[in-house]
N, CA and C atoms as a LAMMPS dump frame, in Angstrom:
ITEM: TIMESTEP
0
ITEM: NUMBER OF ATOMS
339
ITEM: BOX BOUNDS ff ff ff
-5.0000000000000000e+02 5.0000000000000000e+02
-5.0000000000000000e+02 5.0000000000000000e+02
-5.0000000000000000e+02 5.0000000000000000e+02
ITEM: ATOMS id mol type element x y z
1 1 1 N 75.187 20.852 -394.092
2 1 2 C 75.424 22.044 -394.892
3 1 3 C 74.676 21.926 -396.221
4 2 1 N 74.199 23.039 -396.705
5 2 2 C 73.494 23.137 -397.978
6 2 3 C 74.418 22.726 -399.132
7 3 1 N 73.912 21.931 -400.069
8 3 2 C 74.743 21.424 -401.166
9 3 3 C 75.274 22.545 -402.061
10 4 1 N 74.501 23.63 -402.221
11 4 2 C 74.988 24.758 -403.032
12 4 3 C 76.188 25.422 -402.357
13 5 1 N 76.097 25.617 -401.039
14 5 2 C 77.214 26.213 -400.303
15 5 3 C 78.435 25.303 -400.356
16 6 1 N 78.194 24.002 -400.254
17 6 2 C 79.297 23.043 -400.339
18 6 3 C 80.02 23.198 -401.669
19 7 1 N 79.266 23.255 -402.753
20 7 2 C 79.867 23.4 -404.089
21 7 3 C 80.59 24.737 -404.217
22 8 1 N 79.974 25.805 -403.724
23 8 2 C 80.587 27.13 -403.825
24 8 3 C 81.884 27.22 -403.041
25 9 1 N 81.934 26.555 -401.886
26 9 2 C 83.144 26.59 -401.07
27 9 3 C 84.238 25.686 -401.625
28 10 1 N 83.847 24.592 -402.247
29 10 2 C 84.829 23.618 -402.715
30 10 3 C 85.433 23.979 -404.074
31 11 1 N 84.616 24.51 -404.977
32 11 2 C 85.081 24.799 -406.335
33 11 3 C 85.295 26.292 -406.521
34 12 1 N 86.413 26.658 -407.121
35 12 2 C 86.759 28.077 -407.242
36 12 3 C 86.069 28.771 -408.403
37 13 1 N 85.798 28.054 -409.49
38 13 2 C 85.168 28.662 -410.66
39 13 3 C 83.69 28.292 -410.706
40 14 1 N 82.857 29.245 -410.388
41 14 2 C 81.41 29.011 -410.332
42 14 3 C 80.797 29.316 -411.692
43 15 1 N 81.014 28.398 -412.63
44 15 2 C 80.477 28.519 -413.991
45 15 3 C 79.98 27.155 -414.442
46 16 1 N 79.094 27.159 -415.424
47 16 2 C 78.657 25.897 -416.017
48 16 3 C 79.887 25.208 -416.591
49 17 1 N 80.143 23.983 -416.174
50 17 2 C 81.34 23.289 -416.651
51 17 3 C 81.245 22.945 -418.126
52 18 1 N 80.059 23.008 -418.688
53 18 2 C 79.87 22.662 -420.099
54 18 3 C 80.06 23.866 -421.015
55 19 1 N 79.454 25.016 -420.656
56 19 2 C 79.485 26.173 -421.572
57 19 3 C 80.164 27.411 -420.996
58 20 1 N 80.434 27.423 -419.688
59 20 2 C 81.101 28.566 -419.082
60 20 3 C 80.182 29.667 -418.582
61 21 1 N 78.864 29.481 -418.716
62 21 2 C 77.907 30.484 -418.247
63 21 3 C 78.046 30.629 -416.736
64 22 1 N 78.03 31.874 -416.234
65 22 2 C 78.306 32.045 -414.82
66 22 3 C 77.405 32.973 -414.041
67 23 1 N 76.175 33.215 -414.489
68 23 2 C 75.26 34.063 -413.732
69 23 3 C 74.829 33.305 -412.478
70 24 1 N 75.236 33.776 -411.278
71 24 2 C 74.948 33.025 -410.051
72 24 3 C 73.465 32.842 -409.746
73 25 1 N 72.622 33.767 -410.226
74 25 2 C 71.186 33.624 -409.971
75 25 3 C 70.57 32.494 -410.787
76 26 1 N 71.218 32.111 -411.869
77 26 2 C 70.671 31.107 -412.781
78 26 3 C 71.402 29.771 -412.669
79 27 1 N 72.671 29.814 -412.323
80 27 2 C 73.497 28.612 -412.264
81 27 3 C 72.937 27.591 -411.276
82 28 1 N 73.001 26.33 -411.645
83 28 2 C 72.478 25.252 -410.801
84 28 3 C 73.604 24.305 -410.404
85 29 1 N 73.363 23.556 -409.346
86 29 2 C 74.304 22.526 -408.92
87 29 3 C 73.647 21.182 -409.183
88 30 1 N 74.319 20.356 -409.958
89 30 2 C 73.794 19.029 -410.3
90 30 3 C 74.522 17.968 -409.484
91 31 1 N 73.847 16.85 -409.278
92 31 2 C 74.447 15.703 -408.599
93 31 3 C 75.033 14.78 -409.66
94 32 1 N 76.32 14.515 -409.567
95 32 2 C 76.987 13.678 -410.566
96 32 3 C 76.332 12.309 -410.647
97 33 1 N 76.036 11.71 -409.485
98 33 2 C 75.437 10.368 -409.483
99 33 3 C 73.902 10.408 -409.44
100 34 1 N 73.337 11.598 -409.6
101 34 2 C 71.881 11.814 -409.599
102 34 3 C 71.228 11.447 -408.263
103 35 1 N 72.025 11.36 -407.196
104 35 2 C 71.521 11.025 -405.865
105 35 3 C 71.554 12.289 -405.01
106 36 1 N 70.383 12.878 -404.754
107 36 2 C 70.347 14.134 -404.008
108 36 3 C 70.622 13.976 -402.511
109 37 1 N 70.892 12.78 -402.066
110 37 2 C 71.287 12.552 -400.667
111 37 3 C 72.815 12.618 -400.523
112 38 1 N 73.523 12.511 -401.646
113 38 2 C 74.986 12.516 -401.649
114 38 3 C 75.48 13.939 -401.915
115 39 1 N 75.771 14.672 -400.826
116 39 2 C 76.195 16.065 -400.935
117 39 3 C 77.701 16.251 -400.829
118 40 1 N 78.458 15.196 -401.092
119 40 2 C 79.917 15.32 -401.08
120 40 3 C 80.343 16.215 -402.246
121 41 1 N 81.376 17.039 -402.053
122 41 2 C 81.834 17.906 -403.145
123 41 3 C 82.139 17.147 -404.439
124 42 1 N 82.66 15.946 -404.321
125 42 2 C 82.988 15.163 -405.521
126 42 3 C 81.745 14.773 -406.316
127 43 1 N 80.569 14.883 -405.698
128 43 2 C 79.314 14.535 -406.364
129 43 3 C 78.559 15.763 -406.885
130 44 1 N 79.165 16.936 -406.755
131 44 2 C 78.494 18.167 -407.158
132 44 3 C 79.202 18.811 -408.339
133 45 1 N 78.417 19.407 -409.215
134 45 2 C 78.982 20.069 -410.392
135 45 3 C 78.07 21.23 -410.786
136 46 1 N 78.677 22.356 -411.177
137 46 2 C 77.905 23.509 -411.629
138 46 3 C 77.498 23.319 -413.084
139 47 1 N 76.203 23.518 -413.362
140 47 2 C 75.679 23.47 -414.728
141 47 3 C 74.624 24.564 -414.89
142 48 1 N 74.536 25.121 -416.09
143 48 2 C 73.446 26.058 -416.383
144 48 3 C 72.17 25.221 -416.512
145 49 1 N 70.992 25.827 -416.466
146 49 2 C 69.746 25.055 -416.547
147 49 3 C 69.645 24.169 -417.793
148 50 1 N 70.096 24.681 -418.929
149 50 2 C 70.023 23.898 -420.17
150 50 3 C 70.877 22.642 -420.083
151 51 1 N 72.129 22.811 -419.653
152 51 2 C 73.021 21.652 -419.601
153 51 3 C 72.708 20.734 -418.423
154 52 1 N 72.116 21.268 -417.36
155 52 2 C 71.661 20.422 -416.256
156 52 3 C 70.575 19.472 -416.77
157 53 1 N 69.634 20.023 -417.527
158 53 2 C 68.548 19.208 -418.089
159 53 3 C 69.106 18.149 -419.047
160 54 1 N 70.036 18.569 -419.915
161 54 2 C 70.635 17.621 -420.86
162 54 3 C 71.39 16.516 -420.123
163 55 1 N 72.066 16.885 -419.026
164 55 2 C 72.777 15.884 -418.223
165 55 3 C 71.785 14.906 -417.598
166 56 1 N 70.721 15.434 -417.012
167 56 2 C 69.711 14.572 -416.389
168 56 3 C 69.034 13.651 -417.401
169 57 1 N 68.918 14.095 -418.648
170 57 2 C 68.299 13.276 -419.7
171 57 3 C 69.276 12.288 -420.336
172 58 1 N 70.541 12.345 -419.936
173 58 2 C 71.533 11.419 -420.478
174 58 3 C 72.154 11.868 -421.793
175 59 1 N 71.908 13.113 -422.189
176 59 2 C 72.486 13.622 -423.432
177 59 3 C 73.949 14.034 -423.257
178 60 1 N 74.347 14.254 -422.006
179 60 2 C 75.741 14.538 -421.662
180 60 3 C 76.156 13.462 -420.668
181 61 1 N 77.273 12.807 -420.927
182 61 2 C 77.699 11.691 -420.075
183 61 3 C 78.362 12.173 -418.785
184 62 1 N 78.329 11.311 -417.782
185 62 2 C 78.989 11.599 -416.509
186 62 3 C 80.479 11.796 -416.733
187 63 1 N 81.067 10.957 -417.561
188 63 2 C 82.503 11.063 -417.849
189 63 3 C 82.845 12.449 -418.4
190 64 1 N 82.026 12.936 -419.328
191 64 2 C 82.281 14.244 -419.931
192 64 3 C 82.114 15.371 -418.908
193 65 1 N 81.109 15.281 -418.056
194 65 2 C 80.89 16.311 -417.035
195 65 3 C 82.072 16.354 -416.07
196 66 1 N 82.564 15.194 -415.66
197 66 2 C 83.701 15.155 -414.74
198 66 3 C 84.968 15.693 -415.396
199 67 1 N 85.173 15.378 -416.671
200 67 2 C 86.336 15.904 -417.395
201 67 3 C 86.256 17.422 -417.51
202 68 1 N 85.071 17.929 -417.818
203 68 2 C 84.894 19.375 -417.955
204 68 3 C 85.051 20.078 -416.596
205 69 1 N 84.563 19.447 -415.52
206 69 2 C 84.729 20.047 -414.188
207 69 3 C 86.214 20.166 -413.857
208 70 1 N 86.966 19.121 -414.156
209 70 2 C 88.409 19.147 -413.899
210 70 3 C 89.071 20.245 -414.729
211 71 1 N 88.682 20.359 -415.995
212 71 2 C 89.246 21.383 -416.872
213 71 3 C 88.956 22.782 -416.331
214 72 1 N 87.706 23.024 -415.945
215 72 2 C 87.305 24.341 -415.443
216 72 3 C 88.069 24.684 -414.169
217 73 1 N 88.284 23.707 -413.317
218 73 2 C 88.963 23.962 -412.046
219 73 3 C 90.474 24.116 -412.186
220 74 1 N 91.062 23.541 -413.218
221 74 2 C 92.523 23.597 -413.355
222 74 3 C 92.988 24.678 -414.322
223 75 1 N 92.069 25.358 -414.976
224 75 2 C 92.433 26.427 -415.899
225 75 3 C 91.919 27.752 -415.366
226 76 1 N 92.679 28.817 -415.593
227 76 2 C 92.244 30.121 -415.091
228 76 3 C 91.015 30.631 -415.829
229 77 1 N 90.284 31.501 -415.152
230 77 2 C 89.14 32.15 -415.797
231 77 3 C 89.655 33.061 -416.907
232 78 1 N 88.82 33.294 -417.893
233 78 2 C 89.179 34.207 -418.977
234 78 3 C 89.344 35.619 -418.426
235 79 1 N 90.362 36.316 -418.91
236 79 2 C 90.591 37.702 -418.517
237 79 3 C 90.122 38.601 -419.65
238 80 1 N 88.861 39.001 -419.581
239 80 2 C 88.258 39.777 -420.658
240 80 3 C 88.853 41.167 -420.774
241 81 1 N 89.516 41.659 -419.745
242 81 2 C 90.102 42.999 -419.824
243 81 3 C 91.195 43.064 -420.887
244 82 1 N 91.779 41.935 -421.222
245 82 2 C 92.816 41.897 -422.255
246 82 3 C 92.264 42.416 -423.578
247 83 1 N 91.014 42.089 -423.859
248 83 2 C 90.415 42.512 -425.127
249 83 3 C 90.2 44.019 -425.208
250 84 1 N 90.042 44.661 -424.062
251 84 2 C 89.756 46.094 -424.099
252 84 3 C 90.855 46.953 -423.505
253 85 1 N 91.78 46.351 -422.765
254 85 2 C 92.758 47.215 -422.12
255 85 3 C 94.158 46.666 -421.998
256 86 1 N 94.381 45.454 -422.44
257 86 2 C 95.726 44.902 -422.328
258 86 3 C 96.181 44.823 -420.891
259 87 1 N 97.345 45.364 -420.628
260 87 2 C 97.937 45.289 -419.286
261 87 3 C 97.754 46.58 -418.497
262 88 1 N 96.62 47.224 -418.678
263 88 2 C 96.361 48.47 -417.964
264 88 3 C 96.037 48.2 -416.5
265 89 1 N 96.354 49.189 -415.661
266 89 2 C 95.944 49.088 -414.261
267 89 3 C 94.435 49.297 -414.2
268 90 1 N 93.863 49.024 -413.053
269 90 2 C 92.422 49.193 -412.887
270 90 3 C 92.001 50.64 -413.175
271 91 1 N 92.78 51.585 -412.671
272 91 2 C 92.466 53.008 -412.873
273 91 3 C 92.594 53.399 -414.343
274 92 1 N 93.649 52.915 -415.011
275 92 2 C 93.84 53.225 -416.434
276 92 3 C 92.71 52.635 -417.275
277 93 1 N 92.313 51.418 -416.938
278 93 2 C 91.224 50.768 -417.666
279 93 3 C 89.916 51.535 -417.465
280 94 1 N 89.658 51.952 -416.223
281 94 2 C 88.448 52.724 -415.926
282 94 3 C 88.443 54.023 -416.727
283 95 1 N 89.592 54.701 -416.78
284 95 2 C 89.705 55.954 -417.532
285 95 3 C 89.453 55.71 -419.019
286 96 1 N 90.044 54.643 -419.561
287 96 2 C 89.875 54.322 -420.984
288 96 3 C 88.403 54.036 -421.307
289 97 1 N 87.748 53.26 -420.456
290 97 2 C 86.338 52.937 -420.685
291 97 3 C 85.448 54.174 -420.571
292 98 1 N 85.761 55.051 -419.622
293 98 2 C 85 56.293 -419.461
294 98 3 C 85.15 57.173 -420.696
295 99 1 N 86.395 57.308 -421.18
296 99 2 C 86.639 58.105 -422.391
297 99 3 C 85.893 57.515 -423.583
298 100 1 N 85.916 56.213 -423.691
299 100 2 C 85.232 55.535 -424.793
300 100 3 C 83.724 55.775 -424.736
301 101 1 N 83.166 55.713 -423.542
302 101 2 C 81.727 55.943 -423.375
303 101 3 C 81.363 57.386 -423.719
304 102 1 N 82.205 58.344 -423.298
305 102 2 C 81.949 59.753 -423.612
306 102 3 C 82.023 59.992 -425.117
307 103 1 N 82.99 59.372 -425.772
308 103 2 C 83.133 59.518 -427.227
309 103 3 C 81.897 58.962 -427.938
310 104 1 N 81.425 57.803 -427.502
311 104 2 C 80.229 57.2 -428.102
312 104 3 C 79.019 58.11 -427.905
313 105 1 N 78.921 58.72 -426.737
314 105 2 C 77.809 59.635 -426.447
315 105 3 C 77.863 60.85 -427.373
316 106 1 N 79.068 61.433 -427.537
317 106 2 C 79.227 62.589 -428.435
318 106 3 C 78.875 62.214 -429.87
319 107 1 N 79.301 61.044 -430.305
320 107 2 C 79.024 60.586 -431.671
321 107 3 C 77.525 60.448 -431.9
322 108 1 N 76.817 59.878 -430.931
323 108 2 C 75.362 59.742 -431.05
324 108 3 C 74.688 61.108 -431.126
325 109 1 N 75.166 62.038 -430.315
326 109 2 C 74.6 63.396 -430.312
327 109 3 C 74.767 64.036 -431.687
328 110 1 N 75.948 63.865 -432.305
329 110 2 C 76.205 64.445 -433.627
330 110 3 C 75.304 63.827 -434.691
331 111 1 N 75.077 62.532 -434.594
332 111 2 C 74.241 61.839 -435.577
333 111 3 C 72.779 62.248 -435.456
334 112 1 N 72.359 62.641 -434.265
335 112 2 C 70.973 63.043 -434.039
336 112 3 C 70.669 64.415 -434.625
337 113 1 N 71.7 65.226 -434.84
338 113 2 C 71.494 66.599 -435.355
339 113 3 C 71.165 66.611 -436.813
């Protein structure tokens, strides 16, 4: 099995364990022991390109990467909807965001006049 698929299936939070970046097209899977023949899930960790390079150069320790992987896997993902909608349902949040976008559009139109 492909090592990326192994990591994706084994770990629930697909984000850089160092900074939290989570764009799947950019995110990389690093080998904890730097051995690309060892595709066991325990040897795989998600890192963004910057932190993958820093890890490979020894600027980030293996101990720290493993601690951060454990932290990322045992803590829930951030719920950004709290910042914009609190405990709204999906439909209520969609309505609020739509109203906000329409208001911003009207405001821009007024400023252009």
